[in-house]
C-alpha positions as CSV (number, residue, x, y, z in Angstrom):
1,X,-19.5,108.8,-87.9
2,X,-22.3,106.6,-89.5
3,X,-19.9,103.6,-89.7
4,X,-19.0,104.0,-86.0
5,X,-22.7,103.9,-85.1
6,X,-23.1,100.7,-87.2
7,X,-20.0,99.1,-85.6
8,X,-21.5,100.0,-82.2
9,X,-24.8,98.5,-83.0
10,X,-23.1,95.3,-84.2
11,X,-21.2,95.1,-80.8
12,X,-24.4,95.5,-78.9
13,X,-25.9,92.8,-81.0
14,X,-23.1,90.5,-80.4
15,X,-23.2,91.1,-76.6
16,X,-26.8,90.0,-76.5
17,X,-27.1,86.4,-75.6
18,X,-29.6,84.0,-76.8
19,X,-32.3,83.0,-74.4
20,X,-31.8,79.5,-73.1
21,X,-34.3,77.2,-71.3
22,X,-33.3,77.1,-67.7
23,X,-31.5,73.8,-66.5
24,X,-33.7,71.4,-64.7
25,X,-31.8,72.2,-61.4
26,X,-32.6,76.0,-61.9
27,X,-36.1,75.2,-62.6
28,X,-36.5,73.0,-59.3
29,X,-34.6,75.7,-57.3
30,X,-37.1,78.4,-58.5
31,X,-40.0,75.9,-57.6
32,X,-38.3,75.5,-54.1
33,X,-38.3,79.4,-53.8
34,X,-42.0,79.4,-54.8
35,X,-42.7,76.8,-52.1
36,X,-40.9,79.0,-49.5
37,X,-43.1,82.1,-50.4
38,X,-46.0,79.8,-50.3
39,X,-45.4,78.9,-46.6
40,X,-46.1,82.6,-45.8
41,X,-49.4,82.9,-47.7
42,X,-50.8,79.4,-47.7
43,X,-53.0,78.4,-44.7
44,X,-51.5,75.4,-42.8
45,X,-53.6,72.3,-42.5
46,X,-53.2,68.6,-42.2
47,X,-55.3,65.3,-42.8
48,X,-55.6,62.5,-40.3
49,X,-53.8,59.4,-41.5
50,X,-54.2,55.6,-40.8
51,X,-52.1,52.6,-41.6
52,X,-53.8,50.2,-43.9
53,X,-51.9,47.0,-44.9
54,X,-48.7,48.6,-43.7
55,X,-49.2,51.7,-46.0
56,X,-50.1,55.1,-44.4
57,X,-53.2,56.5,-46.1
58,X,-55.0,59.8,-45.8
59,X,-58.5,59.6,-44.1
60,X,-60.9,61.5,-46.4
61,X,-62.7,64.5,-45.1
62,X,-60.4,65.0,-42.0
63,X,-58.7,68.1,-43.1
64,X,-58.3,70.7,-40.4
65,X,-56.3,73.8,-39.8
66,X,-53.2,73.8,-37.8
67,X,-50.4,76.2,-36.7
68,X,-48.2,77.4,-39.5
69,X,-44.5,77.2,-39.7
70,X,-43.1,79.3,-42.5
71,X,-39.6,78.6,-43.8
72,X,-36.7,80.8,-43.3
73,X,-33.7,81.5,-45.6
74,X,-31.5,78.8,-43.9
75,X,-34.3,76.4,-44.2
76,X,-34.0,76.4,-48.1
77,X,-30.5,75.0,-47.9
78,X,-31.2,72.7,-45.0
79,X,-34.0,71.3,-47.1
80,X,-31.7,70.6,-50.0
81,X,-29.4,68.7,-47.6
82,X,-32.1,66.8,-45.9
83,X,-33.7,66.1,-49.3
84,X,-30.4,64.3,-50.5
85,X,-30.2,62.3,-47.1
86,X,-33.9,61.4,-47.1
87,X,-33.6,60.3,-50.7
88,X,-30.5,58.2,-50.2
89,X,-32.0,55.0,-51.1
90,X,-33.6,56.2,-54.4
91,X,-30.4,58.1,-55.3
92,X,-28.1,55.1,-54.8
93,X,-30.5,52.9,-56.7
94,X,-30.3,55.3,-59.8
95,X,-26.4,55.3,-59.4
96,X,-25.9,51.8,-59.0
97,X,-28.3,50.8,-61.9
98,X,-26.2,53.3,-64.0
99,X,-23.1,51.5,-62.9
100,X,-24.3,48.1,-63.8
101,X,-25.7,49.2,-67.2
102,X,-22.5,50.8,-68.1
103,X,-20.5,47.6,-67.4
104,X,-22.9,45.7,-69.6
105,X,-22.7,48.2,-72.3
106,X,-18.9,48.5,-72.3
107,X,-18.6,44.7,-72.8
108,X,-20.1,45.3,-76.3
109,X,-22.8,42.9,-75.7
110,X,-25.8,45.1,-76.4
111,X,-24.1,46.6,-79.5
112,X,-23.0,43.1,-80.6
113,X,-26.5,41.7,-80.2
114,X,-28.1,44.6,-82.0
115,X,-25.7,44.4,-84.9
116,X,-26.2,40.5,-85.1
117,X,-29.9,41.1,-85.5
118,X,-29.2,43.6,-88.3
119,X,-26.9,41.3,-90.2
120,X,-29.2,38.4,-89.9
121,X,-32.3,40.3,-91.3
122,X,-30.6,41.9,-94.3
123,X,-33.1,42.0,-97.1
124,X,-36.1,41.8,-94.8
125,X,-36.5,45.6,-94.2
126,X,-39.8,45.7,-92.2
127,X,-38.7,42.7,-90.2
128,X,-35.5,44.5,-89.3
129,X,-37.3,47.6,-88.1
130,X,-39.8,45.5,-86.0
131,X,-37.0,43.5,-84.2
132,X,-34.9,46.5,-83.5
133,X,-37.7,48.5,-82.3
134,X,-38.8,45.6,-80.0
135,X,-35.3,45.4,-78.6
136,X,-35.0,49.1,-77.9
137,X,-38.5,49.2,-76.4
138,X,-37.6,46.4,-74.0
139,X,-34.4,48.4,-73.0
140,X,-36.6,51.4,-72.2
141,X,-39.1,49.2,-70.3
142,X,-36.4,47.8,-67.9
143,X,-34.5,51.0,-67.6
144,X,-31.4,49.6,-69.5
145,X,-31.6,52.1,-72.3
146,X,-33.0,55.6,-71.7
147,X,-30.6,58.4,-71.7
148,X,-28.0,56.1,-72.9
149,X,-30.0,55.7,-76.2
150,X,-28.2,58.8,-77.8
151,X,-25.2,56.9,-79.1
152,X,-27.4,54.1,-80.5
153,X,-29.1,56.6,-82.8
154,X,-25.9,56.3,-84.9
155,X,-26.7,52.5,-85.3
156,X,-30.2,53.7,-86.4
157,X,-28.6,55.9,-89.0
158,X,-26.7,52.9,-90.4
159,X,-29.9,50.9,-90.7
160,X,-31.8,53.7,-92.1
161,X,-29.1,54.5,-94.7
162,X,-28.9,50.7,-95.7
163,X,-32.6,50.6,-96.2
164,X,-32.7,53.8,-98.2
165,X,-34.8,55.5,-95.7
166,X,-34.5,58.8,-93.9
167,X,-33.2,60.0,-90.5
168,X,-36.6,60.1,-89.0
169,X,-36.6,56.2,-89.1
170,X,-33.1,56.3,-87.4
171,X,-34.7,58.2,-84.5
172,X,-38.0,56.3,-84.4
173,X,-36.5,52.8,-84.1
174,X,-34.0,53.8,-81.5
175,X,-35.2,56.9,-79.4
176,X,-38.8,56.5,-80.3
177,X,-38.9,52.7,-79.5
178,X,-37.0,53.2,-76.4
179,X,-39.5,55.8,-75.0
180,X,-42.5,53.8,-76.2
181,X,-41.2,51.1,-73.7
182,X,-40.3,53.8,-71.2
183,X,-43.9,55.1,-71.2
184,X,-45.0,51.9,-69.3
185,X,-41.7,50.9,-67.8
186,X,-42.9,47.7,-66.1
187,X,-39.5,47.0,-64.8
188,X,-37.9,50.5,-64.8
189,X,-36.3,51.4,-61.5
190,X,-36.0,55.1,-62.3
191,X,-39.8,55.7,-62.8
192,X,-42.1,53.0,-61.7
193,X,-39.7,51.9,-59.0
194,X,-39.3,55.3,-57.4
195,X,-43.0,56.2,-57.8
196,X,-44.2,52.9,-56.3
197,X,-41.8,53.2,-53.3
198,X,-43.1,56.6,-52.6
199,X,-46.7,55.4,-52.9
200,X,-46.2,52.6,-50.7
201,X,-46.7,49.9,-53.2
202,X,-44.7,46.6,-53.5
203,X,-42.0,47.2,-56.1
204,X,-42.9,46.3,-59.7
205,X,-46.4,45.3,-58.5
206,X,-49.1,45.4,-61.2
207,X,-46.8,44.3,-63.8
208,X,-49.2,42.1,-65.7
209,X,-51.5,45.0,-66.4
210,X,-48.4,47.2,-67.4
211,X,-47.2,44.5,-69.8
212,X,-50.6,44.6,-71.6
213,X,-50.1,48.5,-71.9
214,X,-46.6,47.9,-73.1
215,X,-47.8,45.6,-75.9
216,X,-50.5,47.9,-77.0
217,X,-48.2,51.0,-77.1
218,X,-45.1,49.4,-78.5
219,X,-47.4,47.6,-81.1
220,X,-48.9,50.9,-82.3
221,X,-45.5,52.5,-82.6
222,X,-44.1,49.7,-84.7
223,X,-47.1,49.7,-87.0
224,X,-46.9,53.5,-87.3
225,X,-43.1,53.4,-88.1
226,X,-43.4,50.5,-90.6
227,X,-46.3,52.2,-92.5
228,X,-44.1,55.4,-92.8
229,X,-41.1,53.3,-93.8
230,X,-43.1,51.4,-96.5
231,X,-44.4,54.6,-97.9
232,X,-41.0,56.1,-98.3
233,X,-39.5,52.9,-99.8
234,X,-42.3,53.0,-102.5
235,X,-41.8,56.9,-103.1
236,X,-38.8,58.6,-101.7
237,X,-40.5,61.9,-102.1
238,X,-42.9,61.0,-99.4
239,X,-40.2,61.4,-96.8
240,X,-40.7,64.5,-94.7
241,X,-36.9,65.2,-94.7
242,X,-35.4,63.3,-97.7
243,X,-33.7,59.9,-97.7
244,X,-30.2,59.2,-96.6
245,X,-27.4,59.2,-99.1
246,X,-26.1,55.6,-99.4
247,X,-22.7,57.0,-100.4
248,X,-21.9,57.5,-96.7
249,X,-22.7,54.0,-95.9
250,X,-20.3,52.9,-93.2
251,X,-20.4,49.2,-93.4
252,X,-17.4,48.7,-91.1
253,X,-19.6,50.2,-88.3
254,X,-21.5,47.0,-88.5
255,X,-18.5,44.7,-88.0
256,X,-19.1,43.9,-84.3
257,X,-18.9,40.2,-83.3
258,X,-21.6,38.8,-81.2
259,X,-19.7,36.2,-79.3
260,X,-20.6,33.4,-77.1
261,X,-19.4,35.4,-74.1
262,X,-21.8,38.2,-75.2
263,X,-24.7,35.8,-75.3
264,X,-24.0,34.3,-71.8
265,X,-23.7,37.8,-70.4
266,X,-27.2,39.0,-71.7
267,X,-28.7,35.7,-70.7
268,X,-27.4,36.3,-67.2
269,X,-28.7,39.8,-67.1
270,X,-32.2,38.7,-68.3
271,X,-32.4,36.0,-65.8
272,X,-31.0,38.3,-62.9
273,X,-34.0,40.8,-63.6
274,X,-36.4,37.9,-63.7
275,X,-35.1,36.7,-60.4
276,X,-35.4,40.1,-58.9
277,X,-39.1,40.3,-60.0
278,X,-39.7,36.8,-58.3
279,X,-37.8,38.0,-55.2
280,X,-40.0,41.1,-54.9
281,X,-43.0,38.8,-54.6
282,X,-41.5,35.9,-52.7
283,X,-39.0,37.7,-50.3
284,X,-40.6,41.3,-50.4
285,X,-37.4,42.8,-51.7
286,X,-37.5,46.5,-52.1
287,X,-35.6,49.6,-53.3
288,X,-32.5,48.8,-51.1
289,X,-32.5,45.2,-52.3
290,X,-32.6,46.3,-55.9
291,X,-29.8,48.8,-55.5
292,X,-27.6,46.1,-53.9
293,X,-28.7,43.8,-56.7
294,X,-27.5,46.0,-59.4
295,X,-23.9,45.9,-57.8
296,X,-24.1,42.1,-58.1
297,X,-25.3,42.4,-61.9
298,X,-22.4,44.8,-62.6
299,X,-19.8,42.8,-60.8
300,X,-20.9,39.4,-62.3
301,X,-21.3,40.9,-65.8
302,X,-17.7,42.3,-65.7
303,X,-16.4,38.9,-64.6
304,X,-18.3,37.1,-67.4
305,X,-17.0,39.6,-69.9
306,X,-13.5,38.9,-68.6
307,X,-12.8,42.5,-67.4
308,X,-9.9,43.1,-65.1
309,X,-11.1,43.7,-61.6
310,X,-9.8,47.3,-61.7
311,X,-11.5,48.1,-64.9
312,X,-14.8,46.6,-63.5
313,X,-14.5,49.2,-60.6
314,X,-13.6,52.0,-62.9
315,X,-16.3,51.4,-65.5
316,X,-19.0,50.9,-62.8
317,X,-18.1,54.3,-61.2
318,X,-18.0,55.8,-64.6
319,X,-21.6,54.6,-65.1
320,X,-22.5,56.1,-61.7
321,X,-20.9,59.3,-62.6
322,X,-23.0,59.6,-65.8
323,X,-26.2,59.4,-63.8
324,X,-25.2,61.9,-60.9
325,X,-27.0,64.7,-62.7
326,X,-30.2,62.7,-62.9
327,X,-29.9,61.0,-59.4
328,X,-29.4,64.3,-57.4
329,X,-32.4,65.8,-59.0
330,X,-34.4,63.3,-56.8
331,X,-32.9,65.1,-53.7
332,X,-33.7,68.5,-54.9
333,X,-37.2,67.6,-55.7
334,X,-37.5,66.2,-52.3
335,X,-36.2,69.4,-50.7
336,X,-39.4,71.0,-52.3
337,X,-41.8,68.7,-50.5
338,X,-39.7,68.9,-47.2
339,X,-40.3,72.7,-47.1
340,X,-44.0,72.2,-47.7
341,X,-44.3,69.4,-45.1
342,X,-42.4,71.3,-42.4
343,X,-44.6,74.3,-43.0
344,X,-47.7,71.9,-43.0
345,X,-49.1,73.2,-46.3
346,X,-48.7,70.0,-48.4
347,X,-51.9,68.7,-47.3
348,X,-53.5,72.1,-48.0
349,X,-52.6,71.8,-51.6
350,X,-53.8,68.2,-51.7
351,X,-57.1,69.3,-50.1
352,X,-57.3,72.1,-52.8
353,X,-56.9,69.7,-55.6
354,X,-59.3,67.1,-54.0
355,X,-62.1,69.6,-53.7
356,X,-62.8,70.2,-57.4
357,X,-61.8,66.6,-58.4
358,X,-64.3,65.0,-55.7
359,X,-67.1,66.5,-58.0
360,X,-65.7,64.3,-60.7
361,X,-66.0,60.5,-61.2
362,X,-62.8,58.7,-60.4
363,X,-62.4,58.0,-64.0
364,X,-62.1,61.7,-65.0
365,X,-60.0,62.4,-61.8
366,X,-57.5,59.9,-63.0
367,X,-57.3,61.4,-66.4
368,X,-56.8,64.8,-64.8
369,X,-53.8,63.3,-63.0
370,X,-52.4,62.1,-66.3
371,X,-52.8,65.7,-68.0
372,X,-51.3,67.4,-64.9
373,X,-48.2,65.2,-65.0
374,X,-47.7,65.7,-68.6
375,X,-47.7,69.5,-68.1
376,X,-45.4,69.2,-65.2
377,X,-42.9,67.3,-67.4
378,X,-42.2,70.4,-69.4
379,X,-40.8,71.9,-66.2
380,X,-39.3,68.7,-64.7
381,X,-38.3,66.4,-67.6
382,X,-36.5,63.9,-65.3
383,X,-38.6,60.9,-64.5
384,X,-37.4,60.3,-61.1
385,X,-37.3,63.8,-60.2
386,X,-40.9,64.3,-61.3
387,X,-42.0,61.1,-59.3
388,X,-40.4,62.8,-56.1
389,X,-42.6,65.9,-56.7
390,X,-45.7,64.3,-58.0
391,X,-46.3,61.1,-56.2
392,X,-46.4,62.6,-52.6
393,X,-49.3,64.7,-53.8
394,X,-50.9,62.1,-56.1
395,X,-50.8,59.3,-53.4
396,X,-53.0,61.0,-50.8
397,X,-55.0,62.7,-53.7
398,X,-55.8,59.2,-54.9
399,X,-57.0,58.1,-51.5
400,X,-59.3,61.1,-51.3
401,X,-61.0,60.7,-54.8
402,X,-61.4,56.9,-54.8
403,X,-58.6,56.2,-57.3
404,X,-56.1,53.3,-56.4
405,X,-52.5,54.3,-55.9
406,X,-51.5,51.9,-58.7
407,X,-53.6,54.0,-61.2
408,X,-52.0,57.3,-59.8
409,X,-48.5,55.8,-60.4
410,X,-49.4,54.8,-64.1
411,X,-51.1,58.3,-64.6
412,X,-47.7,59.8,-63.5
413,X,-45.9,57.4,-65.8
414,X,-47.9,58.1,-68.9
415,X,-47.7,61.8,-68.2
416,X,-44.0,61.8,-67.9
417,X,-43.3,59.3,-70.6
418,X,-45.2,60.6,-73.4
419,X,-44.2,64.2,-73.4
420,X,-40.5,63.2,-73.1
421,X,-40.9,62.2,-76.8
422,X,-42.0,65.5,-77.9
423,X,-41.2,68.3,-75.4
424,X,-38.0,70.3,-76.5
425,X,-37.1,70.5,-72.8
426,X,-36.1,66.7,-72.9
427,X,-32.4,66.7,-73.4
428,X,-32.3,63.2,-74.4
429,X,-34.8,63.9,-77.3
430,X,-32.8,67.0,-78.4
431,X,-29.5,65.1,-78.3
432,X,-30.9,62.3,-80.3
433,X,-32.2,64.5,-82.9
434,X,-28.8,66.3,-83.1
435,X,-27.1,62.9,-83.8
436,X,-29.4,62.1,-86.6
437,X,-29.5,65.7,-87.9
438,X,-33.2,66.0,-87.7
439,X,-34.9,69.4,-86.7
440,X,-37.3,69.4,-83.9
441,X,-40.1,70.8,-86.1
442,X,-39.9,67.9,-88.4
443,X,-39.8,65.2,-85.7
444,X,-42.8,66.9,-84.0
445,X,-44.7,66.7,-87.2
446,X,-44.0,63.1,-87.5
447,X,-44.4,62.2,-83.9
448,X,-47.7,64.2,-83.2
449,X,-50.1,61.5,-84.7
450,X,-48.3,58.7,-83.0
451,X,-48.6,60.8,-79.6
452,X,-52.3,61.1,-80.1
453,X,-52.6,57.2,-80.6
454,X,-50.5,56.8,-77.4
455,X,-52.9,59.1,-75.4
456,X,-56.0,57.2,-76.6
457,X,-54.4,53.9,-75.4
458,X,-53.4,55.5,-72.2
459,X,-56.9,56.8,-71.5
460,X,-58.3,53.3,-72.2
461,X,-55.8,51.8,-69.8
462,X,-56.4,54.3,-67.0
463,X,-60.2,54.0,-67.3
464,X,-59.9,50.2,-67.2
465,X,-57.6,50.4,-64.2
466,X,-60.2,52.7,-62.4
467,X,-63.1,50.3,-63.2
468,X,-61.3,47.2,-62.2
469,X,-60.0,48.7,-59.0
470,X,-56.4,48.1,-60.1
471,X,-54.5,47.6,-56.8
472,X,-51.0,46.4,-55.6
473,X,-51.1,43.2,-57.8
């Protein structure tokens, strides 16, 4: 009888499922439901708006009550459909960028370039760490490497093993460096591009100031990584997780030729991105132009690589497919705002946030935006999805409290980027740690001091941005 009870208890335990963090889409749908409920309990109201330099802006101190328009059950699903339609330009920008970068990656040019650097810097350990970190940080800054950094962590493992270092270094010089660049993303279509489009700012405007922030954040990251590497080289016992066993060294993985074709292809991509920056200023190109330009980049890259035309099409579409998950988040996030806008309660929330912030100086208000976005990122780890939720609120809020919209965009960018590097809700972080076999606890212990330094730099940059009135350019 006793054994049957034990067996029954074991069955019950087996049936209990381990709690899992809800998927980002589940979280956003719950937020959508909360927004629907809010339409019944939140007073409706609106600000007056005016067009300044072609951008619609909120007129401060003009909030007034209006008739409410609560959402019905069918409105939930209509909002989802409308969100996808209204966000079409941004969704296709993300998809086409994914397609173009997939073609580039499949050519082997990125891998070949990385491994060429590794082979040429053998025996110069710290120089190798610096160069690889810079390359990955640039990849993050232009959006070429973000979620796709995961397979490159394996290259980081090869480097760390060859240098008799630990797996933390493997993650730091790949994932860590990528998101150090992603934090600023001066040419990143998924975050800065989307946020500036919503804020009504010229695409990739303010790049000079962002490049300064990029240099500061990436510089601190490299110094921090090199100091840890140097300490472990001098005394392996100083490693937080133990150095890698060189018996597993897989030198064959480093055998990837960096051909003349690869060099031409990467040169073309670099020049194409520089031309786009020029075109945004000279020809006023925007989101639709960039989406179209990524098609051009993908096609020409495939031709340069000697791909068959059928393969170019298939690879491009496979790249789009990989980013469908992240792209459609934009539409779901937009649905939340559609419900609030149709019920006329979005301005009510903006006004509620503005009232306490108006008593603060613009500097502290900007810092409040930064902190709020960092917290929001725990629930919505997608950069483009978070931009869709945050920027329609931050843009008018910035007008109200005397902060430029460019500063608001960067407050969002810092809040989103920093916490991606430590929050366990970041799928890219957890997958990268899994590839390297590093526990989240050990990574968090290593990452926390660096995160503090990033925050100090971000505070300095945001304060400076407020003080100089950092605007569209």
